[in-house]
N, C-alpha and C positions, 0 to 999 in steps of 0.2 A: 504493500500500500504506500501511497505518497500523501503528502500533506494537502489539506484542503481547508476552506473556511466558509462560514456563512456570514454575510454582511447585510445589515438592514438599512433601510433608507435613512434612518436617524443616526447612522454611524456605528451602532452597536455591532461588535464582531465576536464570533464564536468559532474556535478552531477545532479541527478534527482530522480524520483521515479519509481520503477518497476511496470509495469502494464500488463505484459504478463507472459510467462513461466519463472520460477525462475531458470535459468541456464545461464552460460556464452555462448556467441556467438562471434566468431571472423571472420574476412574477410575484404575485402576492403570497407571502408566507403565512400559512395557517397551521393549526395543530389539531390532531384527532386523538381522542381518548380511547378508541377501540383497542382492545387487547389482542384481537385476532382479526382475520380477514384483511390482511395487508394487501394481498393481490386484488381482492375485490375493490379495495379502496382506490388504488392507483389506476384501475381500469374503469372507474366510475366517471362518466363524462362530466359530471358536475364539478370535478376537480380541474377542468381545463383552465389553464392560465395560472395555476397555483402550484406552490411547492409545499409538500406535506411533511410536517413534523409529527412523528409518532411519540406519544408519551409513554407507551409501554417500554420496559427496559430492554427487551430483546425482540427483534423482528426478523423473521425468516426461519423460525424453529422447525416448521413442518414443510418447508419447500414450497413449490408452486405446482399448479395443476391446471389443465385446460378447462376443467369444470368450474374453476373459481373466477373465470373471466366475466366481467359485467359488460364488456363491449369487445370489439375486435382489436383494440389497441390500448396502449397506456396513455392516459390523458394528463396525469400529474406531470409537471415539468421536472421535478426532482424529488428525492426522498432524503429526509434528515432523521438520523437514528442515534440512540445512545449506544446500542450494540447490534450491528447488523450480522446476521448468521447466515452462512452459505450452505445450510443443510439441504441435501437433495430431498425430493418428495419421498414418501414412505414406500412407494412401489419402485423407486429408483429409475423411473422412466422419464423424469423431467430434471432439468438442471437445478442447482441451488438458487435461492432468491437473488443473491448478488450477481451470479452469472446471468440470471434471467434479466435483471435490470440492465446489465452491460450489453446484453444481446439486443435489447430494445433501445439502446443508445440513451439511457436515462441516467443523468448524473446522480450520485448518491454519496452521502457522507456519514461516517460512523465515528465512534469514540468522541462524540460531541456532548457537551453538557446540556441535554435537552430540557432538563428541569429549569436551568437558568434562562434558556431561550423562551420557554413557554411562559415563565413568570414575567419576562419582559414584554411579550406580546399581550398578555392579560392586562398589564398596566398601561402600555402605550398603544395597544390596538394592533390589529392585523395591518400590515403595511407591505409595500414592495421591498424586495430583497433578492438575494441570489446565493447560489452555491458556486464556489469558484475553486479551481485548482490553485495550490499555493504559488504556482508560477505566474498567475495573473496578478498584475500590479493592482493594489487597492484603489488607486486613483482611477484606473481604467474600469474597475468593478463599479465604482460610484457612478461613472458616466453611463454604464450599461443599465444600472438601476434607475437612474434619472430619466432614461429614455422609455422606460416601461409605462404604458398608460395605466391610470388608476382603475381599480375594479368598479368603482362607482361610475355609472354612465356607460358601461362597456357591454356590448353585445358579442357574446362568444358562441351563440347558438349556430351560426353559420358553419363553425368548425366541427360540429358534432351531430348535425341533423342529416338524415339521408337525402340523397339527390332525387330519388324517385320513391313512390309508395312501395312499402314492403308488407306483404300479407303473411301473417303467422297463423297457422291453423290451430284449432282447438286440440288439446291433448286428450280430453275425455268428453263424454256426452252429458256430463252433469249440468252444464249450462247451455245445452244444445239450442241453437237458434239465436243466441246472443251475439250481436256483431258490434264491435267497438272500433270507432275511428279515433286514432290518437294523433295529436299534434306532437311530433317527436322533436323535442328541443334538446335531446341528449338522454333518452330513456335508458335505464339500467335493464339488463337482461332479466334480472330477478322479478322486476315489475311485470314485464310481459309474460314471464313464466307463470306467475301466480294467477294471472287472468286466464291464460290458456289452460292451466290445470283445472280450472273451474268450468271448462267447456266453452269459453268465449273465443271467438275468432277476432284477432286484433290486426288492424291495418295501420301501419306506422307511416304517417304522412310527413313530407318535408315541412320545415318551419314556415315556409312561405305559402302554404295552402290557404285558399280563401274560404270564407264562410259559405259562399255559394257552391263551391266545389264540394265541401263536406256535406252540405245539406242535400246535394244531389246524389249522395251515396245511399246505400241501404242500411247505414249504421243505425243501431238502436240507441246509442249514446256516444258522447264525445269525451275523450280522456285527455287531460293536459299533463304532460310528463314533467319529470325533474329536468335539471339542466344547469349550466353555468351562467355566471354573469348577473347583471343588474336588471331586474324586471322593468324598471323605469325606462330602460333603453329599448324596450321591445314594443313600441307603440303599435306597430303593424299587427303583431300577434294579438295584442289587447283588443284592437278593433275587430279582428276576426272572431275572437271569443265573444265580444258583445253581440255579434250577429248570430251566435249559436244559442245564447242563453234564452230560455223560454220556449225554444223549438223542440229540443229533446234534452234528456238529462245530460248534465255536464259535471265531470268530476276532475279534481286537480290534486296532484301530489307535489310538494316541495316548490320548485319554480312554478309549476302549474297552479298551486294554491295562490301564489303571489299574483300570477297573471289573471286568474279569475277574479281575485279581489280588486285588482286595478280596473278590470273590465266593468265591475259594478259600481265604481266610483270611489273606492277606498285608496289609501296611499300606503306606500312602502318606504322603509328607511334602512340604512346600513347598520348592522350590529357592530359593536366594538371589536369583537374577535370571532364572531360567528358561533354556530353550533355544529360541531363535527365530532362524532363519536357514537357509541352504542350504549350509553348509560344515562340518558336524559329522561327523568320522570315526567310524564304527562298525564294529567287527569282528564278522563273522558267524562264530560259533564252530563252526557246522556245516560250512562250507566253508573256513574259514581266511582268507577274503578280507576286506580292509578296504574299506568303501564310504563315499563321501561322501554324506551324507544331508541332507534337508530336515527341520526340526524346528520345532515350535511348541507348547510346553507349559511350565507353571509348576510342575508337581508331578511326583514320581517315586516309584518303588516301592522299598521297603527290600529289601536283599539278605538272604541267610541270616543268622540270629542278629540281625536288626534293624540290620545295618550299612548305612550310607548309600552306601557304595561297595564295589565288588568289586575286589580288588587283584591278581587273577590272570586270565590269559586262558584260563580253563578252564571247562567246562560244570558249574559248581557246582550243587548241588541244594538245594531246599527240601522240607520235608515239609508238605503242605497238607491241607485237608479232603477233597480228591479224589485223594489219593495223591501220589506224587513229582512235582515240577516241576523242569525243568532249564533253566538259563540258556542262551540261544541267541545273544544279541547284547549287546555292551557298548560304552558310549561311551568313546572313547579320549581325549577331552578331560578328563573328570572322573571316569571309572570308574563311572558310574551304570548301572543296569539298563536295557537297551534292548529286551529281548525274552526270552520264555521259552516253553516248551511243556510241557504235561502229558504224562506218560509212560503213564498208565493209562487215560486217556480222550482223545478227539480234541479238543484245544483248543490254541491257540497265539496269541501276541501279538507285536507290535512297538510300541515307543514312538514311533518316528519316522514320517515321511510317505513311504511308498514310491511314491506316485503322482506325486511330483515336480511339484507345482503351487503355486508354482514350485520349481525346484531341479534337481539332477542326476538322471540316469536310472539310476544304479547299481543301484537296488533294485526296479526294475519287475518283475524276475523273481519277486518274492514273490507277485504276483497269479497268475502261472502256477502257482506252487506251491500256492496256495490252491485254484484250480480243479482241479488234478490230484488233490489230496487229497480234495476233495469227491466227484469222480467215482469215485475208487477205493472210496469208502465207500457209494455209492448203493445197492449191493446188500446191504449189511450190515443185518441186522434191528435195529430199534430196541429197546433194553432196555424191559421192561415198566414200570419205575419209574426215576426219576432217582436218581442217586447222592447220598447225603446224608452229612453229617459224622458 
């Protein structure tokens, strides 16, 4: 191994050893608290434009596997670890984690004080930074970081959305007859898999698909996927979603949650250091249960009256362009909005990742709820015109 370092936009530097591709990588530096699922993490399209710091002490213990891919490529720009382990997978058919990163041309750094780095990010906020070989002069590294666009106001969906529609057949007959049209802004394979396992046929559409094109399909419902970047930069997709609400059921996860909320007239804002990990407690206000959830997002939805947090465990309401909306889920760490539903038209969202890829399985029931609600409305006539503000 050779020397390497992490440099943040505010000048903070953390030294370690290079264990991946020997080249610089810059972007927004964030941290995840997941203790496993490192391969799923870096192949999640929501991490496009970001460098991922793992808080778990050892990463790579069980190798890599084709079944752990959340997409067909690595989207995180670099990996930052306390101790990177190059253990081959348990069947010996795949390379070790560090060899795999190198093979994908992903810079990585180990033997770095990730505790100090994460504490700094928690206090100063997520910011641009980079991983650099020791041979890269720090002044040059600063120039590379300064040239990186901020995450706020950034549209990264063009990098992760398919160029043409992709149809994924149902795996079982349990939800036979359910057809879902998805606006694919960077969907994880686990989300599609959970829908098709329940018998739904899913068609992944490019992020530029129009409302007219989607309404012209035979879809029973529309699904808004996860993805990277700032929802406020996606005005064209928001306009598309506005044309869908009230026509057929609409559901959103993560970025899709934020896009649907903006489409009904709510606002979003950037979190200080985001929610990334698999240990976030969320209360489902519909059932009263507290679930441990997987999360990966840097933006959130403002509560009623523009508040950044909701201080009560009650289904508070917003007045929106499409009637009343009701809070359904709340984050118990920082009291941010984690989900809502519209009361006058069929639409609902959650901010977290119920597909658990990686993460706990507490929220998988939401996919059963999605399918059941779609099936219950299949015989409901479509309104002649979409609801407008």
